[in-house]
LODRENDO-975263 format. One record per residue (C-alpha): residue number from 1; residue in one letter; x, y, z. Coordinates in steps of 0.05 Angstrom, whole numbers, plus 5000, padded with zeros to 4 digits. Example, Ala and Ser with C-alpha at 12.3 -4.5 7.8 and 13.67 -1.06 7.14 Angstrom:
! residues 2
 num residuo    x    y    z
   1       A 5246 4910 5156
   2       S 5273 4979 5143
//
This chain:
! residues 253
 num residuo    x    y    z
   1       X 1682 3780 3419
   2       X 1609 3762 3420
   3       X 1564 3816 3452
   4       X 1510 3788 3497
   5       X 1442 3814 3496
   6       X 1411 3847 3554
   7       X 1372 3785 3572
   8       X 1430 3744 3569
   9       X 1469 3792 3615
  10       X 1409 3797 3661
  11       X 1403 3722 3667
  12       X 1478 3716 3685
  13       X 1472 3773 3735
  14       X 1414 3741 3771
  15       X 1447 3672 3774
  16       X 1509 3706 3807
  17       X 1466 3745 3855
  18       X 1430 3681 3876
  19       X 1494 3640 3884
  20       X 1530 3698 3923
  21       X 1473 3717 3969
  22       X 1445 3644 3984
  23       X 1516 3617 3996
  24       X 1511 3630 4070
  25       X 1437 3644 4083
  26       X 1377 3598 4074
  27       X 1319 3621 4030
  28       X 1272 3624 4092
  29       X 1324 3669 4127
  30       X 1322 3716 4067
  31       X 1245 3715 4058
  32       X 1238 3735 4130
  33       X 1286 3790 4119
  34       X 1247 3811 4061
  35       X 1182 3817 4102
  36       X 1220 3861 4150
  37       X 1250 3905 4094
  38       X 1184 3915 4060
  39       X 1152 3932 4127
  40       X 1206 3985 4137
  41       X 1191 4014 4067
  42       X 1118 4019 4082
  43       X 1112 4034 4154
  44       X 1176 4057 4184
  45       X 1203 4102 4127
  46       X 1238 4150 4175
  47       X 1286 4093 4191
  48       X 1310 4087 4119
  49       X 1351 4151 4125
  50       X 1385 4118 4183
  51       X 1408 4058 4138
  52       X 1354 4010 4162
  53       X 1345 3975 4094
  54       X 1418 3949 4099
  55       X 1422 3933 4169
  56       X 1440 3858 4173
  57       X 1462 3805 4126
  58       X 1395 3782 4115
  59       X 1365 3851 4093
  60       X 1425 3862 4048
  61       X 1410 3799 4013
  62       X 1337 3809 4007
  63       X 1352 3879 3979
  64       X 1401 3853 3928
  65       X 1359 3790 3906
  66       X 1289 3824 3907
  67       X 1290 3900 3902
  68       X 1350 3904 3857
  69       X 1320 3863 3799
  70       X 1252 3898 3803
  71       X 1288 3968 3802
  72       X 1329 3943 3744
  73       X 1269 3920 3705
  74       X 1228 3982 3718
  75       X 1285 4030 3701
  76       X 1301 3993 3636
  77       X 1228 3998 3616
  78       X 1227 4074 3633
  79       X 1288 4094 3593
  80       X 1272 4050 3533
  81       X 1203 4086 3531
  82       X 1222 4159 3543
  83       X 1244 4197 3483
  84       X 1315 4213 3481
  85       X 1334 4181 3544
  86       X 1385 4132 3512
  87       X 1412 4177 3458
  88       X 1481 4217 3459
  89       X 1491 4202 3532
  90       X 1566 4213 3549
  91       X 1560 4210 3627
  92       X 1511 4182 3678
  93       X 1515 4200 3751
  94       X 1478 4149 3795
  95       X 1461 4184 3862
  96       X 1447 4133 3918
  97       X 1467 4076 3870
  98       X 1452 4025 3917
  99       X 1466 3955 3886
 100       X 1477 3990 3816
 101       X 1416 3959 3790
 102       X 1383 4020 3765
 103       X 1445 4055 3736
 104       X 1464 3991 3701
 105       X 1393 3988 3668
 106       X 1402 4058 3640
 107       X 1473 4053 3619
 108       X 1460 3986 3586
 109       X 1404 4014 3546
 110       X 1450 4061 3513
 111       X 1497 4049 3453
 112       X 1550 4062 3468
 113       X 1541 4060 3543
 114       X 1557 4125 3580
 115       X 1612 4135 3632
 116       X 1577 4115 3696
 117       X 1591 4143 3764
 118       X 1557 4108 3823
 119       X 1555 4144 3891
 120       X 1529 4115 3958
 121       X 1549 4121 4029
 122       X 1547 4047 4046
 123       X 1609 4007 4032
 124       X 1571 3941 4019
 125       X 1525 3973 3967
 126       X 1586 4001 3930
 127       X 1614 3932 3929
 128       X 1548 3908 3900
 129       X 1544 3962 3851
 130       X 1616 3951 3823
 131       X 1595 3877 3813
 132       X 1532 3894 3780
 133       X 1569 3943 3732
 134       X 1620 3892 3713
 135       X 1565 3838 3702
 136       X 1536 3885 3648
 137       X 1600 3906 3618
 138       X 1596 3979 3640
 139       X 1655 4019 3648
 140       X 1640 4052 3717
 141       X 1673 4083 3778
 142       X 1641 4079 3852
 143       X 1650 4130 3901
 144       X 1631 4133 3978
 145       X 1601 4196 3996
 146       X 1542 4239 4015
 147       X 1499 4246 3953
 148       X 1475 4317 3971
 149       X 1549 4339 3964
 150       X 1566 4301 3902
 151       X 1611 4333 3850
 152       X 1573 4333 3783
 153       X 1608 4311 3718
 154       X 1635 4368 3675
 155       X 1595 4382 3616
 156       X 1527 4352 3594
 157       X 1507 4291 3638
 158       X 1447 4250 3660
 159       X 1431 4247 3735
 160       X 1395 4187 3761
 161       X 1365 4187 3832
 162       X 1322 4121 3829
 163       X 1289 4106 3894
 164       X 1333 4155 3931
 165       X 1301 4224 3942
 166       X 1239 4201 3979
 167       X 1283 4162 4029
 168       X 1324 4224 4049
 169       X 1304 4271 4106
 170       X 1273 4337 4085
 171       X 1339 4377 4093
 172       X 1380 4329 4056
 173       X 1328 4327 4001
 174       X 1326 4400 3995
 175       X 1405 4404 3994
 176       X 1406 4353 3938
 177       X 1350 4386 3894
 178       X 1392 4453 3897
 179       X 1458 4420 3878
 180       X 1444 4404 3805
 181       X 1425 4473 3792
 182       X 1497 4497 3805
 183       X 1519 4458 3744
 184       X 1509 4488 3679
 185       X 1467 4445 3635
 186       X 1448 4391 3686
 187       X 1379 4370 3695
 188       X 1354 4368 3764
 189       X 1321 4305 3791
 190       X 1267 4314 3842
 191       X 1205 4284 3873
 192       X 1133 4303 3871
 193       X 1122 4321 3941
 194       X 1047 4304 3938
 195       X 1064 4238 3909
 196       X 1118 4225 3960
 197       X 1067 4235 4013
 198       X 1015 4194 3981
 199       X 1051 4136 3951
 200       X 1079 4080 3993
 201       X 1127 4053 3939
 202       X 1195 4085 3926
 203       X 1192 4137 3875
 204       X 1236 4137 3812
 205       X 1269 4204 3796
 206       X 1306 4210 3730
 207       X 1343 4270 3698
 208       X 1388 4287 3638
 209       X 1426 4344 3605
 210       X 1388 4402 3577
 211       X 1405 4475 3553
 212       X 1339 4504 3573
 213       X 1338 4550 3632
 214       X 1270 4529 3653
 215       X 1269 4454 3635
 216       X 1200 4424 3627
 217       X 1182 4370 3676
 218       X 1150 4307 3645
 219       X 1116 4263 3700
 220       X 1094 4193 3688
 221       X 1063 4136 3725
 222       X 1089 4066 3706
 223       X 1056 3999 3712
 224       X 1099 3944 3682
 225       X 1074 3875 3673
 226       X 1130 3829 3664
 227       X 1155 3755 3680
 228       X 1195 3760 3745
 229       X 1260 3723 3752
 230       X 1248 3654 3787
 231       X 1280 3675 3851
 232       X 1246 3741 3854
 233       X 1177 3712 3844
 234       X 1192 3657 3896
 235       X 1211 3712 3946
 236       X 1151 3754 3927
 237       X 1102 3692 3943
 238       X 1141 3673 4009
 239       X 1139 3743 4035
 240       X 1063 3752 4022
 241       X 1077 3809 3970
 242       X 1045 3819 3902
 243       X 1088 3846 3849
 244       X 1046 3824 3786
 245       X 1057 3896 3766
 246       X 1120 3936 3780
 247       X 1098 4010 3794
 248       X 1134 4073 3802
 249       X 1133 4148 3784
 250       X 1184 4184 3741
 251       X 1201 4259 3733
 252       X 1242 4276 3673
 253       X 1271 4347 3678
//
């Protein structure tokens, strides 16, 4: 069997996303939904914890077609840049996996790919995540549940909370930040509170396994210039957005 490159898998994934989500919605409908979704991220972030990002078919299509690919490209860039992020990874727990774009980016960058577990509370997101993992040929399990009460994998594991922690209410965030500490050898993902209050873009939080009792925290700001997939670039223009750079902040614990 011929193993396809990441670029080939990504192109096929994008084509499938476009075919699926534009089957019953027009492009203008999706672009209008994207404007509303972008406004929620910037101006009404308190609504995100209530599920506003996925309320309605238009917003779900916009999230999958626009933010999913952006997240994938940024996470792929991050894990391929951070030392040791793709080596000897047996298990990857994707908290708040959404459409699976971020977890797939990390797992696909590893050789061999780790066992991937995606957890989200939204049934639609889990269906999308399962399709994404299949598209990239990743062995994965998806589970519906509260990420603050997630059962951590036994043994060393990486934990990804991409674009998730800063969307939680404070009590839920504190509960999640305390959870990884209960697992021996697990790195704890968490946001920089000062950055969370200052940045209007979702944060990227990444973590992995370590034996250190007091792991060092490596914080990075990322600005990725890359060619966007055609549908993403078209939506970007139609919604009046500007993603000539994909930006984010990662915390590696």
